[in-house]
Residue, then its C-alpha position, 0 to 999 in steps of 0.5 A: m496458455p501454460v498448462s501444468p499436470r493439474c491446472v491450466v491458465r487462461p486470461i480472463d475474457s468475460r464479466r464472469d471470469l473477473k467476478r470468479f478473479i475477485q471471488f478466489p481470495y475469499d474462498l482462499y483465505q476463508g477461516n484465516l484469522f489475519w487476512v482483511p477482506p477487501l470491499r468488493v466494489e473497490q476491487f471491481e473498480v481498480l480492475n476496471p479500465r473505464k473507472h480507475p485512472f491508473f489505466e490512463h497510462g497503464q495496461m493489465q492482463l488478468f489471469l485465472a488458473f483452473d483445476q481439472t473440474d474448472r474450479v479456480v485455484g489461482r489468479i495473477a495480473a501482468i501489469i505494464n505501468g506507462m508512468h514507470l517506464k516513463t520514469h525510469v527506462d528500464d523496460a520492467g513489467f510488473f505483477g500483482f494480485f497474485e494469489t495461489e492454492e498451496r501447489y507450486e505448478i499452480a504458481e509456476a504456470l501463473l508466473e509463467a503466463a504473466a512473464s510471457w505476456l510481458r515479454e510480448q509487450g517488450m518487457k525485460i524484467i518482472r517485478g512485484p508484488v504491486n496492486p497495480s502499482l508502488n503507490d497502491p498496496s504493495g510488497l510481498l509479506v515475509d514476516g508477521f503472517d500472525r498479525v492483521p495488516a494495517i490499513m491499505m497493507t498486503y497480507n499472503l500466505p506464508y509459501y508465496e515467498e518460497y514459490l516466487h524464489r523457486w521461479g526465479f525471483t530474487r529480493v530487490m528491496t525491503l520494506w519495513a512496517y514500524y510499530v509505535h505504542r504509547k506504553h513503549v515510546s521514548l519522546n524525550r530526544l524527538r522533543r529536543g530535536a523538534a525544539i532545535v528545528r523550531l529554533r533554527n527555522p523560526g517560520l516553521s508551523l504545523r497545522t492540521l488539515d483543513m477539510s473545508r478545502y479538502d481537495e485543495e489540501a490534497n493537491t498540495i500534498r501531491e505536489i510535495f509527495n511528487d517532489a519529496w519522494s522523486d529520489n526515492w527507489g521505484f519512485v513513480p509521480v502520482t498523476d492528478s487523477e490518480f491522487a484525486h481518486m485516493a483522496k476521494s476514497m480516503k475522505q470518509i475515514v479521514d480524521p483531520r486531527i491526525c494529518f498535518i501540513l508543515e509550512l515555512n512563513g506560510d508556504p507548505v513544505g511538508f505533510s504527514v497523512s495517517l488514517p484511522d486502522i478501520n481494518p478490524a471493521l472491515q473483517r466484520l464483512p468477511n464477503g466484502k459485500l456492502l449490500p444490502f446491509g453491509l454499508a450500514k454495518l461499515i458505517l456503524l463499525t467505523k463511526f462508533a466502534q472505537m478505532r484503536e490504531v492509525r497508520t501513518l502512510l504518507m510523510g514528505v518534506r520538499k527536497v530543497y528542505q530535506g536535511r533539516a530534520m523537519d519531519v520530526l515535527p509531525v512525528l512527534e505531533l502525531i504521537e502526542k495528539s493521537i493519545p487523547y484522541g483515542y489512538p494509543a498505537s501507530e503503524t508507520s508504513w511502509i519504510l524503504d530499507d534505504n531510508h536510513v533517516m526515517k529508520n533511525l529516528l523510529d529507532s530512537i523513540n523505541a518503534v519496533v519493526d513489526k512486519e517485513y515486506a519485500i518487493l521482487e524481481a526477475p529477468l524475462s529472458 
């Protein structure tokens, strides 16, 4: 395994090492005002091949970096995404769960360990960060370090970008997070556009999520998502079990009033999913533990503490109907309805840099770019 003058990197091979892998960010970010501690139970699950559906088609090798006193100073995961390889046939492997103390030699050793493992699997490219796929929290934060990320968005330390570039990574895609606040939003153009869309499509209607048919609704959203996003950069279809897992994890915090299904003559053709941003509540659990009192505390915080913002994380219209501006309707509905529901602000993220239609739509209502993320890539030669 890679060795630097100050650290050694080893693949994890025990439950104890896995616990240290999960623990490291809590130590690294201790006292950071903007990092949001993930729930430990969720971290154990996403890294468990017996519990997380990613492993039905994917592989991961986890690595830890240790200093000369056997103290953990960094971590990384090397990732093979079988669905990505099946979709793109590009011999691209991935890295994720990357954290390091502020010493380049640690980052260098970690990245070389991940790269070496991916080479052994026949990969020719290393890309990331993804945790563990683009359908999960992804991207390197490169601007917006002085703000708390929205729910299911990443946060990292500023020097990571320099270390990755120094190792040989270059940016292959930019991901934008847009912020919308009721004090600054301009809806006149959006309302005019929505009226034209309804006039041209008289059978078009919008309804909220039906929680009594939650699993059925989730399956409808998955089908539309896989069709609507299929031409997007880096797209990988979400499997039935992956989406079911995602939907189950979201169910406890879903506010159906701000999740919409777009129908044309009664047939679902589009959707928009927004979630209350519970990250301020998660920050009240700095160790990420739900037991013995964390679960009750989290429930109290999310149920009775007012969630002031939402994040729109999924949106799409079937390809056959794209170009008709139908996505204007759920965007307008979210803004108009979320304010009386107690959500004066929202984040739409992430938006691909080449998604000019959505970027223009958000610019037209005075949404502002709040954070910038990047996906980076390097050859494995």
